[in-house]
C-alpha positions in Angstrom: 0.0 0.0 0.0 1.3 3.4 -0.8 2.4 5.7 2.0 -0.5 8.1 2.6 2.0 10.8 2.9 2.9 10.3 -0.7 -0.7 10.8 -1.8 -2.2 14.1 -2.8 -2.0 16.9 -0.3 -5.2 17.5 1.6 -7.6 20.3 1.0 -6.4 23.0 3.3 -7.6 26.3 4.5 -8.3 28.6 1.6 -10.1 31.9 1.2 -13.8 31.5 1.9 -13.2 28.2 3.7 -11.8 29.4 7.0 -12.9 28.2 10.4 -15.3 30.4 12.3 -13.6 32.9 14.5 -15.3 33.7 17.8 -14.8 37.4 18.4 -11.9 39.7 17.8 -9.1 37.8 19.5 -7.6 34.6 18.1 -4.6 33.4 20.2 -3.7 36.7 21.8 -5.1 35.8 25.3 -3.1 32.6 25.7 0.0 34.2 24.3 -0.4 37.0 26.8 -0.9 34.5 29.6 2.2 32.4 28.7 4.4 35.4 28.3 3.2 36.7 31.6 4.0 33.3 33.2 7.5 33.3 31.6 8.3 36.8 32.8 6.6 37.1 36.1 9.6 35.2 37.5 11.9 37.9 36.2 12.3 40.3 39.1 14.0 43.5 38.1 15.5 44.4 41.5 17.6 41.3 41.3 21.1 42.6 42.1 23.6 40.2 40.6 26.1 40.5 37.7 23.7 38.5 35.5 20.8 40.6 34.1 17.4 40.0 32.8 17.9 40.4 29.0 15.3 40.2 26.3 15.7 37.2 24.1 14.3 38.4 20.8 14.7 35.1 19.0 11.4 33.6 20.0 9.8 34.3 22.2 10.6 37.8 23.3 11.1 36.6 26.8 13.6 37.4 29.5 16.3 34.8 29.1 17.4 34.7 32.7 14.4 34.6 35.0 15.9 36.4 38.1 13.5 34.9 40.7 14.3 31.4 39.4 18.0 32.3 39.2 17.9 33.7 42.8 16.3 30.4 44.0 19.1 28.4 42.2 21.8 30.5 43.8 20.3 30.1 47.2 20.0 26.3 47.0 23.4 26.0 45.5 24.7 27.9 48.5 22.9 26.0 51.2 23.0 22.5 49.6 25.8 22.2 47.0 28.3 24.2 49.1 26.8 23.3 52.5 27.0 26.9 53.8 24.7 28.0 56.6 21.4 29.7 55.7 22.3 32.9 57.6 25.2 33.6 55.2 23.3 32.5 52.1 20.4 34.8 53.0 22.8 37.8 52.5 23.3 37.0 48.8 21.5 39.2 46.3 21.2 42.2 48.7 22.0 45.8 48.0 25.5 46.9 48.9 27.1 43.5 49.4 30.1 43.3 51.6 33.4 42.0 50.2 32.8 38.7 52.1 29.4 38.2 50.5 30.8 39.1 47.1 33.4 36.4 47.5 30.7 33.9 48.5 28.7 34.9 45.5 31.7 34.2 43.2 31.8 30.7 44.7 28.1 30.0 44.2 27.4 31.5 40.8 29.2 28.7 38.8 26.7 26.2 40.0 23.7 28.1 39.0 25.4 29.1 35.7 25.8 25.5 34.7 22.1 24.8 35.4 21.0 27.8 33.4 23.3 26.8 30.5 21.6 23.4 30.5 18.2 25.2 30.4 19.4 27.3 27.5 20.7 24.3 25.5 17.5 22.3 26.2 15.3 25.1 25.0 17.2 25.9 21.8 18.9 22.9 20.2 16.1 20.3 20.4 13.2 22.7 19.6 15.1 24.0 16.5 15.4 20.4 15.3 11.7 19.6 16.1 10.6 22.7 14.2 11.6 21.1 10.8 9.0 18.3 11.4 6.2 20.2 13.1 5.2 22.5 10.2 4.3 19.8 7.6 2.9 17.5 10.3 0.5 20.2 11.5 -0.5 21.0 7.9 -1.8 17.5 7.7 -3.1 16.5 11.1 -4.0 19.9 12.5 -2.7 23.0 14.2 -4.6 22.6 17.5 -2.8 19.4 18.6 0.5 21.2 18.2 -0.8 24.3 20.1 -2.0 22.1 23.0 1.2 20.1 23.0 3.5 23.1 23.2 1.4 25.1 25.7 1.0 22.1 27.9 4.8 21.5 27.9 5.3 25.1 29.0 2.7 24.7 31.7 4.3 21.4 33.0 7.7 23.1 33.2 6.2 25.9 35.4 4.4 23.3 37.5 7.6 21.3 38.1 9.5 24.4 39.1 6.7 25.2 41.7 6.7 21.7 43.0 10.5 21.5 43.3 10.6 24.9 45.0 7.9 23.8 47.5 9.8 20.5 48.3 13.0 22.5 48.8 11.5 24.2 51.8 11.1 20.8 53.4 14.1 18.9 52.1 17.7 19.7 51.2 17.3 19.4 47.4 20.2 19.9 45.1 19.5 22.7 42.6 20.1 20.3 39.7 16.7 18.8 40.4 15.4 21.9 38.6 16.8 20.5 35.4 13.8 18.1 35.5 11.6 21.1 34.8 13.4 21.8 31.5 12.3 18.4 30.1 8.6 19.1 29.3 9.3 22.4 27.6 12.2 21.0 25.6 10.3 17.9 24.5 7.3 20.0 23.4 9.5 22.4 21.3 9.7 25.2 23.8 8.6 28.7 22.8 10.3 28.3 19.4 7.7 25.6 18.3 5.0 27.4 20.2 5.3 30.6 18.2 5.7 28.7 15.0 2.3 27.0 15.5 0.8 30.3 16.6 1.9 32.1 13.4 0.7 29.2 11.3 -2.7 29.3 12.9 -3.0 33.0 12.3 -2.1 32.6 8.7 -4.8 29.9 8.4 -7.6 31.9 9.9 -6.9 35.3 8.4 -7.3 36.8 5.0 -4.3 38.4 3.2 -5.8 41.8 3.8 -6.0 41.4 7.6 -3.0 39.2 8.2 -0.5 42.0 8.8 -2.9 43.6 11.4 -3.3 40.3 13.3 0.4 39.6 13.3 1.0 43.0 14.8 -1.7 42.5 17.4 -0.1 39.2 18.3 3.3 41.0 18.7 1.6 43.5 21.0 0.2 40.7 23.1 3.7 39.2 23.4 5.2 42.5 24.5 2.3 43.3 26.9 2.5 39.9 28.6 6.3 40.4 29.0 5.8 43.9 30.4 3.0 43.0 32.8 4.9 40.0 34.1 8.0 41.9 34.8 6.3 44.8 36.4 4.1 42.6 38.7 6.9 40.2 39.6 8.7 42.9 41.7 5.6 43.5 43.8 4.6 39.9 44.2 8.1 38.8 45.3 8.3 41.7 47.7 5.0 40.9 49.5 5.2 37.0 49.3 8.0 34.7 48.2 9.5 32.8 45.3 7.1 29.9 45.6 4.1 32.2 45.2 5.6 33.7 42.1 6.0 30.2 40.6 2.5 29.2 41.5 1.1 32.3 39.9 3.1 31.6 36.7 1.8 28.0 36.7 -1.8 29.1 37.1 -1.4 31.6 34.2 0.0 28.8 32.0 -2.9 26.5 32.9 -5.4 29.2 31.9 -3.6 29.5 28.5 -4.0 25.7 28.0 -7.6 25.8 28.9 -8.3 28.7 26.6 -6.9 26.7 23.6 -8.6 23.5 24.6 -12.0 25.0 25.1 -12.1 28.0 22.7 -9.8 27.5 19.8 -11.1 25.6 16.8 -9.1 23.6 14.3 -7.9 25.7 11.4 -6.9 22.8 9.0 -9.5 20.7 7.2 -8.5 17.1 7.9 -9.7 14.3 5.6 -11.8 11.4 6.9 -8.9 9.0 6.2 -6.5 11.0 8.4 -9.1 11.4 11.1 -9.2 7.6 11.3 -5.5 7.3 11.9 -4.6 6.2 15.4 -2.5 8.4 17.7 0.5 6.2 17.4 0.2 6.3 13.6 0.0 10.1 13.6 3.0 10.3 15.9 4.9 8.0 13.5 4.6 10.5 10.8 6.1 13.2 13.0 9.8 12.3 12.8 9.9 10.9 9.3 12.9 12.2 7.3 10.4 12.8 4.6 9.0 15.7 6.7 12.4 17.5 6.6 12.7 16.9 2.9 9.2 18.2 2.4 10.0 21.3 4.5 13.1 22.1 2.5 11.4 21.4 -0.8 8.6 23.7 0.1 10.9 26.6 1.0 13.2 26.3 -2.1 10.7 25.3 -4.8 10.0 27.7 -7.7 7.0 30.0 -7.3 5.3 32.4 -9.7 5.6 36.2 -9.2 9.0 35.8 -7.5 7.4 33.9 -4.6 10.5 31.9 -3.9 12.7 35.0 -3.7 10.2 36.8 -1.4 10.1 33.8 1.0 13.8 33.2 1.1 14.7 36.9 1.4 12.1 37.3 4.2 13.6 34.3 6.1 17.1 35.8 5.6 16.0 39.1 7.1 14.3 37.4 10.0 17.6 35.6 10.7 19.6 38.8 10.3 17.2 40.5 12.8 17.9 37.7 15.4 21.7 37.8 14.6 21.9 41.5 15.3 19.6 41.4 18.3 21.9 38.9 19.9 24.0 41.9 21.1 21.3 42.5 23.7 21.6 39.0 25.0 25.4 39.1 25.2 27.0 42.4 25.8 24.5 45.3 25.9 24.0 45.2 29.6 27.8 45.0 30.1 28.0 48.0 27.8 25.6 50.2 29.8 27.4 49.2 33.0 30.7 50.2 31.6 29.6 53.3 29.7 26.9 54.7 32.0 27.5 52.8 35.3 24.0 51.4 35.2 22.8 48.9 37.7 20.1 46.3 37.0 17.4 48.7 38.3 18.3 51.5 35.9 18.6 49.0 33.1 15.1 47.6 33.9 13.6 51.1 33.6 15.1 51.4 30.1 14.0 47.9 29.1 10.4 48.6 30.3 10.3 51.9 28.5 11.5 50.2 25.3 8.9 47.5 25.6 6.1 50.0 26.0 7.3 52.0 23.0 7.6 48.8 20.9 4.0 48.0 21.6 2.9 51.6 20.6 5.1 51.6 17.5 3.8 48.2 16.5 0.2 49.5 16.7 1.1 52.7 15.0 2.6 50.8 12.1 -0.5 48.6 11.8 -3.2 51.2 12.0 -1.5 54.3 10.5 1.1 53.2 8.0 -0.8 50.1 6.7 -4.5 50.9 7.1 -4.6 54.7 6.7 -1.6 55.4 4.4 -1.8 52.0 2.7 1.9 51.0 2.8 2.7 47.4 2.0 4.1 45.0 4.7 7.5 45.0 3.0 7.6 48.8 3.0 6.7 48.9 6.7 9.3 46.2 7.5 11.9 48.2 5.7 11.0 51.2 7.8 11.4 49.0 10.9 14.8 47.8 9.9 15.9 51.4 9.1 14.8 52.3 12.7 16.8 49.4 14.1 19.8 50.6 12.1 19.4 54.2 13.6 19.0 52.7 17.1 22.2 50.8 16.7 24.1 53.9 15.5 23.0 55.8 18.5 24.2 52.9 20.8 27.5 52.9 19.0 28.1 56.7 19.6 26.1 57.3 22.8 27.9 59.3 25.5 25.0 60.1 27.7 22.1 57.8 29.0 19.5 60.1 27.5 20.8 59.2 24.0 19.5 55.7 24.5 16.1 56.9 25.6 15.9 59.3 22.6 16.7 56.4 20.3 13.9 54.2 21.5 11.4 57.1 21.1 12.6 58.1 17.6 13.0 54.4 16.5 9.8 53.1 18.0 8.7 51.6 14.7 11.4 49.0 14.9 8.9 46.6 16.5 7.1 46.3 13.2 9.8 44.3 11.5 8.9 40.8 12.7 5.1 40.8 12.2 5.3 42.6 8.8 8.0 40.3 7.5 6.1 37.2 8.5 3.0 38.6 6.9 4.5 39.2 3.5 6.3 35.8 3.7 2.9 34.1 4.2 1.5 35.9 1.2 4.2 34.5 -1.0 3.1 30.9 -0.3 -0.1 28.9 -0.5 -1.9 28.1 2.8 -0.7 24.5 2.6 3.0 25.7 2.7 2.9 28.3 5.4 3.6 25.7 8.2 6.7 24.3 6.5 8.0 27.8 5.7 7.5 29.1 9.3 9.1 25.9 10.6 12.2 26.4 8.5 12.3 30.1 9.4 12.1 29.4 13.1 14.9 26.8 12.9 17.1 29.2 10.9 16.5 32.0 13.5 17.2 29.7 16.4 20.6 28.9 15.0 21.7 32.5 14.6 22.9 33.1 18.2 25.4 30.2 17.8 27.4 32.5 15.5 26.4 35.9 16.8 27.1 35.4 20.5 30.8 34.6 20.0 31.2 37.4 17.5 29.7 40.1 19.7 31.5 38.9 22.8 34.9 38.9 21.2 34.5 42.3 19.5 33.3 43.8 22.8 36.2 42.3 24.8 38.8 43.6 22.3 37.3 47.1 22.1 36.3 47.5 25.7 39.2 49.7 26.7 38.9 52.3 23.9 35.3 52.1 22.5 32.8 50.0 24.4 30.0 50.7 21.9 32.0 49.4 18.9 30.1 46.1 18.8 27.0 48.0 17.8 28.5 48.8 14.4 28.0 45.1 13.6 24.3 45.5 14.2 24.3 48.6 12.0 25.7 46.6 9.1 23.3 43.7 9.6 20.2 45.9 9.9 21.4 47.9 6.9 21.5 44.7 4.9 18.0 43.7 6.1 16.8 47.1 5.1 18.1 46.7 1.6 16.6 43.2 1.3 13.1 44.4 2.2 13.2 47.5 -0.1 
């Protein structure tokens, strides 16, 4: 019998055959809840050398959750090093004494190794899985993937809360927290989560409204991130770390329930595929054929320069992530060196930037696209030009207000990602969107592997005479992205 995967592709979502949408929102509420859950554990008043930094390469979350990191450091101090609780309680306080700073230097390597394991688990495996998820979801449905990824995120938060609770009763090694990384990594982490979200939006929206919905989704991402970070400081101050983790778990549970009860399937599945058993469906997931299908979809010839539009769009998204890696590696070190900023001052800047990114995103959607009538590619090029200007200001900044001026003048930079994804989706048929977004997310996830060493080495070699020199790399990359979207 022929492999069903070799048969004709199913009838997918097309114009006039879209699932019914209940109300204005699609996946914005669960995305807001998940980003809130991911970021409510990032407490800005955390006073260590590691900072909460935005990870722009999916999912716009703070890479080092400071409440979680604080808990790791404390347990590493009390359990791994066997130091008494009185001394460990002094860690992370304002104006640390030389003795406490020396203790911190002994403890941090333990927590750094655990956080590195988390970073690897949430990047390498999800990037690999993404190549399979797109074509699989185009055949068997988007909703199962959405439920799978959101549930994995929820279970990771639940495991953290449980382990934190047990640590108050038992002397648990902080490496037990590595168990919490498993559900998220196996479900594709936020990389696969956002890929499935963008695929769903492409399924249920028309070409005319797709750019608007992509921008609204970006606004939900930034809003969840902002509310989580602002509220975390208050929650931690009046309660404790366990309460923060419980709240984040509840938020993730609500996101899963929203998808399970409210979201409808966006892909029309044939009767033959509906009769497939769960084991049979899972068997299709990791077939090498899936990867070949993804690559063939992305590189196949299309009319009206469709292939060029798709590949150039993917290249610009990758360039965007490459340049933004400066924020993940050296930007906080730069503002400490150049302006003597502590984490608190940096948090004010990051919060202001997030608010302006949301406003700029909405401005690009409702003014530039709806009222003026600019295309998505034109708006994306404006966004990349804004990023380029922002990077120039960072490179030459001599006063802190220069950075604030840049985020105000360059507030349209937040429009790059949604507008680029929108015009990419328009260059492909609805059947191919999942495969294209999967390949794009994998490509983006691999960018930091080259960018992080580059930015770090440039910063180290120019630190003594020009700390902002690393930003000229971003200027060049964003300039290239600007030219590609013109």
